[in-house]
DONU-64903 format. One record per residue (C-alpha): residue number from 1; residue in three letters; x, z, y. Coordinates in nm, 2 decimals. Layout:
N
<seq=NUM, type=ALA, u=X, w=Z, v=Y>
...
end
This chain:
418
<seq=1, type=UNK, u=1.52, w=-3.21, v=1.09>
<seq=2, type=UNK, u=1.62, w=-2.91, v=0.89>
<seq=3, type=UNK, u=1.53, w=-3.03, v=0.53>
<seq=4, type=UNK, u=1.57, w=-2.70, v=0.41>
<seq=5, type=UNK, u=1.26, w=-2.60, v=0.59>
<seq=6, type=UNK, u=1.01, w=-2.76, v=0.35>
<seq=7, type=UNK, u=0.88, w=-2.53, v=0.10>
<seq=8, type=UNK, u=0.87, w=-2.67, v=-0.27>
<seq=9, type=UNK, u=0.66, w=-2.45, v=-0.49>
<seq=10, type=UNK, u=0.81, w=-2.64, v=-0.80>
<seq=11, type=UNK, u=1.16, w=-2.62, v=-0.69>
<seq=12, type=UNK, u=1.37, w=-2.43, v=-0.98>
<seq=13, type=UNK, u=1.51, w=-2.13, v=-0.81>
<seq=14, type=UNK, u=1.82, w=-1.97, v=-0.93>
<seq=15, type=UNK, u=1.74, w=-1.60, v=-1.08>
<seq=16, type=UNK, u=1.95, w=-1.34, v=-0.85>
<seq=17, type=UNK, u=2.19, w=-1.16, v=-1.05>
<seq=18, type=UNK, u=2.33, w=-0.78, v=-0.99>
<seq=19, type=UNK, u=2.61, w=-0.94, v=-0.81>
<seq=20, type=UNK, u=2.38, w=-1.07, v=-0.56>
<seq=21, type=UNK, u=2.22, w=-0.76, v=-0.49>
<seq=22, type=UNK, u=2.54, w=-0.58, v=-0.44>
<seq=23, type=UNK, u=2.63, w=-0.86, v=-0.17>
<seq=24, type=UNK, u=2.25, w=-0.80, v=-0.03>
<seq=25, type=UNK, u=2.36, w=-0.43, v=0.00>
<seq=26, type=UNK, u=2.68, w=-0.50, v=0.21>
<seq=27, type=UNK, u=2.44, w=-0.73, v=0.42>
<seq=28, type=UNK, u=2.22, w=-0.45, v=0.49>
<seq=29, type=UNK, u=2.47, w=-0.14, v=0.53>
<seq=30, type=UNK, u=2.46, w=-0.13, v=0.90>
<seq=31, type=UNK, u=2.09, w=-0.22, v=0.96>
<seq=32, type=UNK, u=1.87, w=-0.10, v=0.71>
<seq=33, type=UNK, u=1.81, w=0.28, v=0.61>
<seq=34, type=UNK, u=1.90, w=0.44, v=0.30>
<seq=35, type=UNK, u=1.57, w=0.61, v=0.24>
<seq=36, type=UNK, u=1.54, w=0.96, v=0.11>
<seq=37, type=UNK, u=1.46, w=1.00, v=-0.26>
<seq=38, type=UNK, u=1.25, w=1.36, v=-0.23>
<seq=39, type=UNK, u=1.18, w=1.57, v=-0.52>
<seq=40, type=UNK, u=0.82, w=1.72, v=-0.51>
<seq=41, type=UNK, u=0.69, w=2.03, v=-0.71>
<seq=42, type=UNK, u=0.33, w=1.95, v=-0.58>
<seq=43, type=UNK, u=0.31, w=1.60, v=-0.69>
<seq=44, type=UNK, u=0.50, w=1.68, v=-1.03>
<seq=45, type=UNK, u=0.25, w=1.91, v=-1.10>
<seq=46, type=UNK, u=-0.03, w=1.69, v=-1.05>
<seq=47, type=UNK, u=0.15, w=1.39, v=-1.22>
<seq=48, type=UNK, u=0.25, w=1.63, v=-1.53>
<seq=49, type=UNK, u=0.63, w=1.52, v=-1.51>
<seq=50, type=UNK, u=0.94, w=1.55, v=-1.30>
<seq=51, type=UNK, u=0.87, w=1.33, v=-1.01>
<seq=52, type=UNK, u=1.07, w=1.22, v=-0.71>
<seq=53, type=UNK, u=0.94, w=0.98, v=-0.43>
<seq=54, type=UNK, u=1.15, w=0.69, v=-0.28>
<seq=55, type=UNK, u=1.02, w=0.71, v=0.06>
<seq=56, type=UNK, u=1.05, w=0.35, v=0.18>
<seq=57, type=UNK, u=0.73, w=0.44, v=0.42>
<seq=58, type=UNK, u=1.03, w=0.59, v=0.63>
<seq=59, type=UNK, u=1.23, w=0.25, v=0.64>
<seq=60, type=UNK, u=1.28, w=0.03, v=0.96>
<seq=61, type=UNK, u=0.94, w=-0.14, v=1.06>
<seq=62, type=UNK, u=0.80, w=0.10, v=0.81>
<seq=63, type=UNK, u=0.83, w=-0.11, v=0.49>
<seq=64, type=UNK, u=1.06, w=-0.21, v=0.22>
<seq=65, type=UNK, u=0.99, w=-0.57, v=0.34>
<seq=66, type=UNK, u=1.26, w=-0.57, v=0.58>
<seq=67, type=UNK, u=1.53, w=-0.55, v=0.32>
<seq=68, type=UNK, u=1.45, w=-0.89, v=0.17>
<seq=69, type=UNK, u=1.38, w=-1.03, v=0.50>
<seq=70, type=UNK, u=1.71, w=-0.92, v=0.65>
<seq=71, type=UNK, u=1.92, w=-1.04, v=0.34>
<seq=72, type=UNK, u=1.75, w=-1.39, v=0.36>
<seq=73, type=UNK, u=1.79, w=-1.44, v=0.74>
<seq=74, type=UNK, u=2.16, w=-1.32, v=0.70>
<seq=75, type=UNK, u=2.24, w=-1.59, v=0.48>
<seq=76, type=UNK, u=2.11, w=-1.88, v=0.68>
<seq=77, type=UNK, u=2.35, w=-2.15, v=0.77>
<seq=78, type=UNK, u=2.42, w=-2.21, v=1.15>
<seq=79, type=UNK, u=2.20, w=-2.51, v=1.12>
<seq=80, type=UNK, u=1.92, w=-2.32, v=0.99>
<seq=81, type=UNK, u=1.93, w=-2.04, v=1.22>
<seq=82, type=UNK, u=1.96, w=-2.32, v=1.51>
<seq=83, type=UNK, u=1.62, w=-2.43, v=1.43>
<seq=84, type=UNK, u=1.50, w=-2.08, v=1.37>
<seq=85, type=UNK, u=1.26, w=-1.91, v=1.13>
<seq=86, type=UNK, u=0.89, w=-1.91, v=1.02>
<seq=87, type=UNK, u=0.67, w=-1.71, v=0.79>
<seq=88, type=UNK, u=0.30, w=-1.64, v=0.69>
<seq=89, type=UNK, u=0.20, w=-1.29, v=0.71>
<seq=90, type=UNK, u=-0.07, w=-1.03, v=0.80>
<seq=91, type=UNK, u=0.13, w=-0.76, v=0.77>
<seq=92, type=UNK, u=0.46, w=-0.59, v=0.68>
<seq=93, type=UNK, u=0.65, w=-0.91, v=0.59>
<seq=94, type=UNK, u=0.57, w=-1.04, v=0.95>
<seq=95, type=UNK, u=0.73, w=-0.73, v=1.09>
<seq=96, type=UNK, u=1.04, w=-0.76, v=0.84>
<seq=97, type=UNK, u=1.09, w=-1.10, v=0.93>
<seq=98, type=UNK, u=1.06, w=-1.06, v=1.31>
<seq=99, type=UNK, u=1.29, w=-0.76, v=1.32>
<seq=100, type=UNK, u=1.55, w=-0.96, v=1.14>
<seq=101, type=UNK, u=1.54, w=-1.25, v=1.34>
<seq=102, type=UNK, u=1.56, w=-1.03, v=1.66>
<seq=103, type=UNK, u=1.88, w=-0.84, v=1.53>
<seq=104, type=UNK, u=2.04, w=-1.19, v=1.45>
<seq=105, type=UNK, u=1.91, w=-1.35, v=1.77>
<seq=106, type=UNK, u=1.72, w=-1.63, v=1.58>
<seq=107, type=UNK, u=1.38, w=-1.80, v=1.69>
<seq=108, type=UNK, u=1.12, w=-1.65, v=1.49>
<seq=109, type=UNK, u=0.75, w=-1.77, v=1.45>
<seq=110, type=UNK, u=0.50, w=-1.56, v=1.23>
<seq=111, type=UNK, u=0.16, w=-1.72, v=1.15>
<seq=112, type=UNK, u=-0.12, w=-1.47, v=1.11>
<seq=113, type=UNK, u=-0.49, w=-1.53, v=1.01>
<seq=114, type=UNK, u=-0.75, w=-1.51, v=1.28>
<seq=115, type=UNK, u=-0.88, w=-1.20, v=1.14>
<seq=116, type=UNK, u=-0.52, w=-1.01, v=1.15>
<seq=117, type=UNK, u=-0.53, w=-0.65, v=1.24>
<seq=118, type=UNK, u=-0.45, w=-0.63, v=1.64>
<seq=119, type=UNK, u=-0.23, w=-0.36, v=1.57>
<seq=120, type=UNK, u=-0.05, w=-0.55, v=1.34>
<seq=121, type=UNK, u=-0.01, w=-0.86, v=1.57>
<seq=122, type=UNK, u=0.12, w=-0.61, v=1.85>
<seq=123, type=UNK, u=0.37, w=-0.45, v=1.63>
<seq=124, type=UNK, u=0.50, w=-0.83, v=1.52>
<seq=125, type=UNK, u=0.53, w=-0.95, v=1.87>
<seq=126, type=UNK, u=0.71, w=-0.62, v=1.98>
<seq=127, type=UNK, u=1.00, w=-0.74, v=1.77>
<seq=128, type=UNK, u=1.03, w=-1.05, v=1.99>
<seq=129, type=UNK, u=0.82, w=-1.30, v=1.74>
<seq=130, type=UNK, u=0.59, w=-1.57, v=1.86>
<seq=131, type=UNK, u=0.29, w=-1.50, v=1.69>
<seq=132, type=UNK, u=0.05, w=-1.81, v=1.61>
<seq=133, type=UNK, u=-0.31, w=-1.72, v=1.50>
<seq=134, type=UNK, u=-0.43, w=-1.96, v=1.25>
<seq=135, type=UNK, u=-0.70, w=-2.00, v=0.97>
<seq=136, type=UNK, u=-0.97, w=-1.76, v=0.83>
<seq=137, type=UNK, u=-0.73, w=-1.60, v=0.56>
<seq=138, type=UNK, u=-0.38, w=-1.59, v=0.44>
<seq=139, type=UNK, u=-0.42, w=-1.92, v=0.22>
<seq=140, type=UNK, u=-0.51, w=-2.12, v=0.54>
<seq=141, type=UNK, u=-0.23, w=-1.94, v=0.75>
<seq=142, type=UNK, u=0.03, w=-2.04, v=0.50>
<seq=143, type=UNK, u=-0.09, w=-2.43, v=0.49>
<seq=144, type=UNK, u=-0.03, w=-2.40, v=0.90>
<seq=145, type=UNK, u=0.32, w=-2.25, v=0.84>
<seq=146, type=UNK, u=0.43, w=-2.53, v=0.63>
<seq=147, type=UNK, u=0.28, w=-2.77, v=0.88>
<seq=148, type=UNK, u=0.48, w=-2.59, v=1.16>
<seq=149, type=UNK, u=0.78, w=-2.59, v=0.95>
<seq=150, type=UNK, u=0.78, w=-2.96, v=0.89>
<seq=151, type=UNK, u=0.71, w=-3.03, v=1.24>
<seq=152, type=UNK, u=0.97, w=-2.80, v=1.39>
<seq=153, type=UNK, u=1.24, w=-2.80, v=1.14>
<seq=154, type=UNK, u=1.23, w=-2.40, v=1.08>
<seq=155, type=UNK, u=1.31, w=-2.23, v=0.77>
<seq=156, type=UNK, u=1.01, w=-2.09, v=0.60>
<seq=157, type=UNK, u=1.08, w=-1.72, v=0.48>
<seq=158, type=UNK, u=0.88, w=-1.68, v=0.17>
<seq=159, type=UNK, u=0.73, w=-1.32, v=0.12>
<seq=160, type=UNK, u=0.85, w=-1.29, v=-0.22>
<seq=161, type=UNK, u=0.94, w=-1.59, v=-0.43>
<seq=162, type=UNK, u=1.32, w=-1.64, v=-0.31>
<seq=163, type=UNK, u=1.63, w=-1.54, v=-0.47>
<seq=164, type=UNK, u=1.75, w=-1.37, v=-0.14>
<seq=165, type=UNK, u=1.45, w=-1.20, v=-0.08>
<seq=166, type=UNK, u=1.45, w=-1.06, v=-0.44>
<seq=167, type=UNK, u=1.82, w=-0.96, v=-0.38>
<seq=168, type=UNK, u=1.73, w=-0.75, v=-0.07>
<seq=169, type=UNK, u=1.44, w=-0.56, v=-0.24>
<seq=170, type=UNK, u=1.68, w=-0.50, v=-0.53>
<seq=171, type=UNK, u=1.91, w=-0.27, v=-0.32>
<seq=172, type=UNK, u=1.66, w=0.00, v=-0.35>
<seq=173, type=UNK, u=1.70, w=0.01, v=-0.72>
<seq=174, type=UNK, u=2.06, w=0.04, v=-0.65>
<seq=175, type=UNK, u=2.00, w=0.37, v=-0.40>
<seq=176, type=UNK, u=1.77, w=0.53, v=-0.69>
<seq=177, type=UNK, u=2.07, w=0.51, v=-0.93>
<seq=178, type=UNK, u=2.31, w=0.65, v=-0.68>
<seq=179, type=UNK, u=2.08, w=0.95, v=-0.61>
<seq=180, type=UNK, u=1.94, w=1.00, v=-0.95>
<seq=181, type=UNK, u=2.17, w=0.90, v=-1.24>
<seq=182, type=UNK, u=1.96, w=1.02, v=-1.52>
<seq=183, type=UNK, u=1.63, w=0.86, v=-1.40>
<seq=184, type=UNK, u=1.40, w=0.79, v=-1.68>
<seq=185, type=UNK, u=1.12, w=0.59, v=-1.56>
<seq=186, type=UNK, u=1.06, w=0.41, v=-1.22>
<seq=187, type=UNK, u=0.68, w=0.31, v=-1.08>
<seq=188, type=UNK, u=0.65, w=0.08, v=-0.81>
<seq=189, type=UNK, u=0.38, w=-0.15, v=-0.66>
<seq=190, type=UNK, u=0.34, w=-0.50, v=-0.78>
<seq=191, type=UNK, u=0.18, w=-0.80, v=-0.56>
<seq=192, type=UNK, u=0.37, w=-1.11, v=-0.55>
<seq=193, type=UNK, u=0.66, w=-0.94, v=-0.74>
<seq=194, type=UNK, u=0.94, w=-0.94, v=-0.53>
<seq=195, type=UNK, u=1.00, w=-0.57, v=-0.52>
<seq=196, type=UNK, u=0.95, w=-0.52, v=-0.89>
<seq=197, type=UNK, u=1.19, w=-0.82, v=-0.98>
<seq=198, type=UNK, u=1.46, w=-0.69, v=-0.75>
<seq=199, type=UNK, u=1.46, w=-0.33, v=-0.87>
<seq=200, type=UNK, u=1.44, w=-0.43, v=-1.24>
<seq=201, type=UNK, u=1.73, w=-0.64, v=-1.20>
<seq=202, type=UNK, u=1.95, w=-0.39, v=-1.03>
<seq=203, type=UNK, u=1.83, w=-0.11, v=-1.25>
<seq=204, type=UNK, u=1.85, w=-0.30, v=-1.59>
<seq=205, type=UNK, u=2.18, w=-0.45, v=-1.52>
<seq=206, type=UNK, u=2.32, w=-0.10, v=-1.48>
<seq=207, type=UNK, u=2.10, w=0.13, v=-1.70>
<seq=208, type=UNK, u=1.91, w=-0.08, v=-1.96>
<seq=209, type=UNK, u=1.75, w=0.22, v=-2.09>
<seq=210, type=UNK, u=1.54, w=0.30, v=-1.78>
<seq=211, type=UNK, u=1.18, w=0.20, v=-1.81>
<seq=212, type=UNK, u=1.05, w=-0.01, v=-1.53>
<seq=213, type=UNK, u=0.66, w=0.00, v=-1.48>
<seq=214, type=UNK, u=0.48, w=-0.19, v=-1.21>
<seq=215, type=UNK, u=0.14, w=-0.09, v=-1.08>
<seq=216, type=UNK, u=-0.11, w=-0.36, v=-0.98>
<seq=217, type=UNK, u=-0.47, w=-0.32, v=-0.82>
<seq=218, type=UNK, u=-0.74, w=-0.34, v=-1.08>
<seq=219, type=UNK, u=-0.90, w=-0.59, v=-0.84>
<seq=220, type=UNK, u=-0.60, w=-0.84, v=-0.84>
<seq=221, type=UNK, u=-0.43, w=-0.81, v=-1.19>
<seq=222, type=UNK, u=-0.25, w=-1.15, v=-1.16>
<seq=223, type=UNK, u=0.10, w=-1.04, v=-1.26>
<seq=224, type=UNK, u=-0.04, w=-0.83, v=-1.57>
<seq=225, type=UNK, u=-0.24, w=-1.11, v=-1.67>
<seq=226, type=UNK, u=0.02, w=-1.39, v=-1.64>
<seq=227, type=UNK, u=0.27, w=-1.16, v=-1.83>
<seq=228, type=UNK, u=0.03, w=-1.12, v=-2.09>
<seq=229, type=UNK, u=-0.07, w=-1.50, v=-2.13>
<seq=230, type=UNK, u=0.28, w=-1.61, v=-2.09>
<seq=231, type=UNK, u=0.21, w=-1.84, v=-1.77>
<seq=232, type=UNK, u=0.13, w=-1.77, v=-1.42>
<seq=233, type=UNK, u=-0.25, w=-1.70, v=-1.37>
<seq=234, type=UNK, u=-0.44, w=-1.68, v=-1.04>
<seq=235, type=UNK, u=-0.71, w=-1.42, v=-1.00>
<seq=236, type=UNK, u=-0.94, w=-1.29, v=-0.73>
<seq=237, type=UNK, u=-1.21, w=-1.03, v=-0.84>
<seq=238, type=UNK, u=-1.31, w=-0.86, v=-0.55>
<seq=239, type=UNK, u=-1.17, w=-0.64, v=-0.24>
<seq=240, type=UNK, u=-0.89, w=-0.39, v=-0.26>
<seq=241, type=UNK, u=-0.82, w=-0.14, v=0.02>
<seq=242, type=UNK, u=-0.45, w=-0.21, v=-0.09>
<seq=243, type=UNK, u=-0.42, w=-0.55, v=0.07>
<seq=244, type=UNK, u=-0.03, w=-0.53, v=0.02>
<seq=245, type=UNK, u=-0.08, w=-0.58, v=-0.32>
<seq=246, type=UNK, u=-0.39, w=-0.81, v=-0.33>
<seq=247, type=UNK, u=-0.22, w=-1.11, v=-0.42>
<seq=248, type=UNK, u=-0.39, w=-1.38, v=-0.59>
<seq=249, type=UNK, u=-0.11, w=-1.52, v=-0.78>
<seq=250, type=UNK, u=0.26, w=-1.40, v=-0.81>
<seq=251, type=UNK, u=0.56, w=-1.63, v=-0.76>
<seq=252, type=UNK, u=0.71, w=-1.85, v=-1.01>
<seq=253, type=UNK, u=1.05, w=-1.69, v=-1.00>
<seq=254, type=UNK, u=0.93, w=-1.33, v=-0.97>
<seq=255, type=UNK, u=0.70, w=-1.39, v=-1.27>
<seq=256, type=UNK, u=0.99, w=-1.50, v=-1.47>
<seq=257, type=UNK, u=1.20, w=-1.19, v=-1.39>
<seq=258, type=UNK, u=0.91, w=-0.95, v=-1.42>
<seq=259, type=UNK, u=0.84, w=-1.11, v=-1.77>
<seq=260, type=UNK, u=1.20, w=-1.06, v=-1.89>
<seq=261, type=UNK, u=1.29, w=-0.70, v=-1.73>
<seq=262, type=UNK, u=0.96, w=-0.51, v=-1.65>
<seq=263, type=UNK, u=0.88, w=-0.30, v=-1.94>
<seq=264, type=UNK, u=0.48, w=-0.26, v=-1.85>
<seq=265, type=UNK, u=0.24, w=-0.33, v=-1.58>
<seq=266, type=UNK, u=-0.06, w=-0.08, v=-1.51>
<seq=267, type=UNK, u=-0.35, w=-0.10, v=-1.31>
<seq=268, type=UNK, u=-0.50, w=0.16, v=-1.05>
<seq=269, type=UNK, u=-0.81, w=0.14, v=-0.86>
<seq=270, type=UNK, u=-0.90, w=0.22, v=-0.48>
<seq=271, type=UNK, u=-1.07, w=0.55, v=-0.54>
<seq=272, type=UNK, u=-0.73, w=0.68, v=-0.70>
<seq=273, type=UNK, u=-0.55, w=0.53, v=-0.39>
<seq=274, type=UNK, u=-0.74, w=0.70, v=-0.12>
<seq=275, type=UNK, u=-0.70, w=1.04, v=-0.28>
<seq=276, type=UNK, u=-0.33, w=1.01, v=-0.33>
<seq=277, type=UNK, u=-0.31, w=0.90, v=0.04>
<seq=278, type=UNK, u=-0.51, w=1.19, v=0.16>
<seq=279, type=UNK, u=-0.28, w=1.42, v=-0.06>
<seq=280, type=UNK, u=0.04, w=1.26, v=0.08>
<seq=281, type=UNK, u=-0.07, w=1.34, v=0.42>
<seq=282, type=UNK, u=-0.21, w=1.67, v=0.34>
<seq=283, type=UNK, u=0.07, w=1.81, v=0.12>
<seq=284, type=UNK, u=0.38, w=1.62, v=0.20>
<seq=285, type=UNK, u=0.31, w=1.53, v=0.55>
<seq=286, type=UNK, u=0.35, w=1.15, v=0.48>
<seq=287, type=UNK, u=0.17, w=0.85, v=0.61>
<seq=288, type=UNK, u=0.16, w=0.60, v=0.33>
<seq=289, type=UNK, u=-0.04, w=0.27, v=0.33>
<seq=290, type=UNK, u=-0.26, w=0.19, v=0.04>
<seq=291, type=UNK, u=-0.02, w=-0.02, v=-0.14>
<seq=292, type=UNK, u=0.25, w=0.20, v=-0.11>
<seq=293, type=UNK, u=0.07, w=0.48, v=-0.25>
<seq=294, type=UNK, u=-0.04, w=0.27, v=-0.54>
<seq=295, type=UNK, u=0.22, w=0.37, v=-0.81>
<seq=296, type=UNK, u=0.19, w=0.75, v=-0.71>
<seq=297, type=UNK, u=-0.20, w=0.71, v=-0.73>
<seq=298, type=UNK, u=-0.14, w=0.59, v=-1.10>
<seq=299, type=UNK, u=0.06, w=0.88, v=-1.19>
<seq=300, type=UNK, u=-0.17, w=1.13, v=-1.05>
<seq=301, type=UNK, u=-0.47, w=0.97, v=-1.21>
<seq=302, type=UNK, u=-0.30, w=0.94, v=-1.55>
<seq=303, type=UNK, u=-0.14, w=1.27, v=-1.53>
<seq=304, type=UNK, u=-0.01, w=1.40, v=-1.85>
<seq=305, type=UNK, u=-0.01, w=1.05, v=-2.00>
<seq=306, type=UNK, u=0.25, w=0.90, v=-1.84>
<seq=307, type=UNK, u=0.54, w=1.06, v=-2.04>
<seq=308, type=UNK, u=0.71, w=1.37, v=-2.07>
<seq=309, type=UNK, u=0.72, w=1.66, v=-1.83>
<seq=310, type=UNK, u=1.09, w=1.69, v=-1.85>
<seq=311, type=UNK, u=1.13, w=1.32, v=-1.79>
<seq=312, type=UNK, u=1.28, w=1.23, v=-1.41>
<seq=313, type=UNK, u=1.03, w=0.99, v=-1.29>
<seq=314, type=UNK, u=1.08, w=0.78, v=-0.95>
<seq=315, type=UNK, u=0.78, w=0.63, v=-0.76>
<seq=316, type=UNK, u=0.83, w=0.41, v=-0.50>
<seq=317, type=UNK, u=0.63, w=0.46, v=-0.17>
<seq=318, type=UNK, u=0.69, w=0.12, v=-0.04>
<seq=319, type=UNK, u=0.54, w=0.12, v=0.30>
<seq=320, type=UNK, u=0.36, w=0.34, v=0.57>
<seq=321, type=UNK, u=0.18, w=0.11, v=0.81>
<seq=322, type=UNK, u=-0.17, w=0.20, v=0.82>
<seq=323, type=UNK, u=-0.45, w=0.09, v=1.08>
<seq=324, type=UNK, u=-0.57, w=0.39, v=1.24>
<seq=325, type=UNK, u=-0.95, w=0.31, v=1.18>
<seq=326, type=UNK, u=-0.87, w=0.31, v=0.82>
<seq=327, type=UNK, u=-0.67, w=0.61, v=0.82>
<seq=328, type=UNK, u=-0.96, w=0.81, v=0.96>
<seq=329, type=UNK, u=-1.19, w=0.68, v=0.67>
<seq=330, type=UNK, u=-0.91, w=0.78, v=0.42>
<seq=331, type=UNK, u=-0.93, w=1.13, v=0.55>
<seq=332, type=UNK, u=-1.32, w=1.15, v=0.54>
<seq=333, type=UNK, u=-1.34, w=0.98, v=0.20>
<seq=334, type=UNK, u=-1.04, w=1.19, v=0.06>
<seq=335, type=UNK, u=-1.23, w=1.53, v=0.17>
<seq=336, type=UNK, u=-1.54, w=1.40, v=-0.01>
<seq=337, type=UNK, u=-1.35, w=1.28, v=-0.31>
<seq=338, type=UNK, u=-1.16, w=1.66, v=-0.34>
<seq=339, type=UNK, u=-1.51, w=1.82, v=-0.30>
<seq=340, type=UNK, u=-1.42, w=1.95, v=0.05>
<seq=341, type=UNK, u=-1.68, w=1.78, v=0.25>
<seq=342, type=UNK, u=-2.04, w=1.74, v=0.17>
<seq=343, type=UNK, u=-2.32, w=1.54, v=0.34>
<seq=344, type=UNK, u=-2.66, w=1.67, v=0.28>
<seq=345, type=UNK, u=-3.02, w=1.58, v=0.40>
<seq=346, type=UNK, u=-3.26, w=1.85, v=0.49>
<seq=347, type=UNK, u=-3.63, w=1.81, v=0.58>
<seq=348, type=UNK, u=-3.76, w=2.07, v=0.82>
<seq=349, type=UNK, u=-4.06, w=2.18, v=1.01>
<seq=350, type=UNK, u=-4.04, w=2.00, v=1.36>
<seq=351, type=UNK, u=-4.04, w=2.34, v=1.54>
<seq=352, type=UNK, u=-3.80, w=2.56, v=1.76>
<seq=353, type=UNK, u=-3.58, w=2.76, v=1.56>
<seq=354, type=UNK, u=-3.61, w=2.58, v=1.24>
<seq=355, type=UNK, u=-3.26, w=2.43, v=1.23>
<seq=356, type=UNK, u=-3.11, w=2.75, v=1.35>
<seq=357, type=UNK, u=-3.23, w=2.94, v=1.05>
<seq=358, type=UNK, u=-3.06, w=2.70, v=0.82>
<seq=359, type=UNK, u=-2.75, w=2.68, v=1.01>
<seq=360, type=UNK, u=-2.72, w=3.07, v=1.00>
<seq=361, type=UNK, u=-2.78, w=3.07, v=0.64>
<seq=362, type=UNK, u=-2.48, w=2.81, v=0.58>
<seq=363, type=UNK, u=-2.27, w=3.01, v=0.82>
<seq=364, type=UNK, u=-2.31, w=3.30, v=0.58>
<seq=365, type=UNK, u=-2.10, w=3.12, v=0.35>
<seq=366, type=UNK, u=-1.83, w=3.04, v=0.59>
<seq=367, type=UNK, u=-1.87, w=2.67, v=0.58>
<seq=368, type=UNK, u=-1.79, w=2.47, v=0.88>
<seq=369, type=UNK, u=-2.03, w=2.23, v=1.01>
<seq=370, type=UNK, u=-1.87, w=1.89, v=1.12>
<seq=371, type=UNK, u=-2.16, w=1.69, v=1.22>
<seq=372, type=UNK, u=-2.56, w=1.71, v=1.27>
<seq=373, type=UNK, u=-2.78, w=1.41, v=1.27>
<seq=374, type=UNK, u=-3.16, w=1.44, v=1.34>
<seq=375, type=UNK, u=-3.42, w=1.18, v=1.22>
<seq=376, type=UNK, u=-3.78, w=1.18, v=1.32>
<seq=377, type=UNK, u=-3.86, w=0.80, v=1.30>
<seq=378, type=UNK, u=-3.78, w=0.69, v=0.94>
<seq=379, type=UNK, u=-4.09, w=0.58, v=0.73>
<seq=380, type=UNK, u=-4.00, w=0.88, v=0.48>
<seq=381, type=UNK, u=-4.00, w=1.14, v=0.74>
<seq=382, type=UNK, u=-4.37, w=1.29, v=0.73>
<seq=383, type=UNK, u=-4.55, w=1.35, v=1.07>
<seq=384, type=UNK, u=-4.46, w=1.71, v=1.20>
<seq=385, type=UNK, u=-4.13, w=1.74, v=1.05>
<seq=386, type=UNK, u=-3.76, w=1.65, v=1.10>
<seq=387, type=UNK, u=-3.49, w=1.50, v=0.89>
<seq=388, type=UNK, u=-3.15, w=1.66, v=0.94>
<seq=389, type=UNK, u=-2.81, w=1.52, v=0.82>
<seq=390, type=UNK, u=-2.53, w=1.78, v=0.80>
<seq=391, type=UNK, u=-2.18, w=1.70, v=0.72>
<seq=392, type=UNK, u=-2.01, w=2.01, v=0.60>
<seq=393, type=UNK, u=-1.65, w=2.11, v=0.53>
<seq=394, type=UNK, u=-1.55, w=2.36, v=0.26>
<seq=395, type=UNK, u=-1.29, w=2.50, v=0.07>
<seq=396, type=UNK, u=-1.35, w=2.30, v=-0.27>
<seq=397, type=UNK, u=-1.58, w=2.19, v=-0.52>
<seq=398, type=UNK, u=-1.67, w=2.54, v=-0.63>
<seq=399, type=UNK, u=-1.75, w=2.62, v=-0.26>
<seq=400, type=UNK, u=-1.97, w=2.32, v=-0.26>
<seq=401, type=UNK, u=-2.16, w=2.46, v=-0.58>
<seq=402, type=UNK, u=-2.21, w=2.78, v=-0.42>
<seq=403, type=UNK, u=-2.38, w=2.62, v=-0.12>
<seq=404, type=UNK, u=-2.62, w=2.42, v=-0.35>
<seq=405, type=UNK, u=-2.73, w=2.72, v=-0.54>
<seq=406, type=UNK, u=-2.75, w=2.91, v=-0.21>
<seq=407, type=UNK, u=-2.99, w=2.66, v=-0.07>
<seq=408, type=UNK, u=-3.19, w=2.66, v=-0.37>
<seq=409, type=UNK, u=-3.23, w=3.02, v=-0.34>
<seq=410, type=UNK, u=-3.34, w=3.01, v=0.03>
<seq=411, type=UNK, u=-3.62, w=2.76, v=-0.11>
<seq=412, type=UNK, u=-3.46, w=2.50, v=0.16>
<seq=413, type=UNK, u=-3.59, w=2.15, v=0.08>
<seq=414, type=UNK, u=-3.26, w=1.94, v=0.05>
<seq=415, type=UNK, u=-3.06, w=1.65, v=-0.14>
<seq=416, type=UNK, u=-2.70, w=1.56, v=-0.14>
<seq=417, type=UNK, u=-2.64, w=1.22, v=0.00>
<seq=418, type=UNK, u=-2.27, w=1.22, v=-0.07>
end
C-alpha cells in the first residue's frame, strides 16, 4: 500500500517559495507551452486601461491546469509512480492530470460525476486515462476518489491545495514578468485558489509592488469571504456558468497564501462573462471558457474604475475548453446583450400575405430575419389570428430602436420578447 495516497485535509502543508516555482519551470520547460502575452487595443479601450492578455486558453490541454498537474506528477517517487495517480475532476484538471500521466507513462484514473460532459469525458480518455463515473456531483466523485486511492494505493492529485500544484501554476507569473517587466496589476480568476496563490508568490517575490487581484463568481465568493472573515468559509449561493471557479470552499494552503499575497478579490456576474466570451470570439478570434474569461469580464464591466489608463494590466485567460452547445448559447445571448439580436412577437390576421407585408417592412431597414415561429393554438391567440415570433439580427441597439419606432409607425401590433 502506498501510504502517501491517503489525502489528509488537516495535514499542514509547506507553503511553496519562489525557488520551488523556478524548479517547476525547469520541470515544465520541454513539455508545457510558454503562452503568449498579447497586447490588445480593443479590450484596452473597453477596460479603460493598457491591457495585455495572458493566453492560457492556448495551453496544452486547453488550460493552465496542466502546469500544476505536470509539476506534481513529475515529482512523484518511483514507488508512487508505480501505484499510479488518481484525481477527481469534471473538467480541466482531469485533462491536465491525464496528459501529465501519459507523458510520464504512469497509470492514471480520473473520477468524474455521472453528469459530466460527454465531450470532457472523451477528451480525458483521449490522453489514455481510465475514467470512472461515480456520484451525482463533484463532492460524491471526490469521496469515491479517496476510496479508490486507499484501495489501490494511488496518489491523489488534488486540483489546487498542494504545494507542487501551486508551484506549477506559479510559472505563469514568471512568464508574465519576463514578457512585461513593468506590469502594474494582474487580474486572474479564483476558484480553489491554486492559480492565484502560485502567481502571487512568483510575482510578489520578484516585484512586491505589482498588485494581484483575484476575480471570483458572485455566486461563489468563497475565497473573498474567507479572507474577509479570517478563516475558511464555505458558500453555495446558486448557479454560475463559470463552473471552473464555482468552488464552495478554497483550500487551506491556498487560503493562507492568498490572504498573505493577494491584494484584493473582486466579483463578477454571469452576464458580464457571457458578454466577454462573445467579444473575445468576435473581436480577438479567441474561444475562452467562462472561468477563463472572468477576470477580463470584470475589467470590461468596471471600465474606467479599475485604475489609470496608463497602467499596464495583465488579465489571465486561464482556459479555452467550452462545450459546443454552451458556445452556441453564448453567441445567441451575446448578440442579445449587445443589442444585435431582438425577438419580437407580432399578432397578425390569419390570412395569406399578412406576414409578407410585415417581412417586407422589416427588410426596408436592412434587418436580417434569423428565425420565424408561428403560434395559432395558444390560449392568448384569438381565433382568426396568428402569433408570429421573429428573431431578428441587426447592427446595434440604435438599429433595434429604429425598428421599434418603425413598427409603431406602421401600426403593427407587437411586443419585444427578449
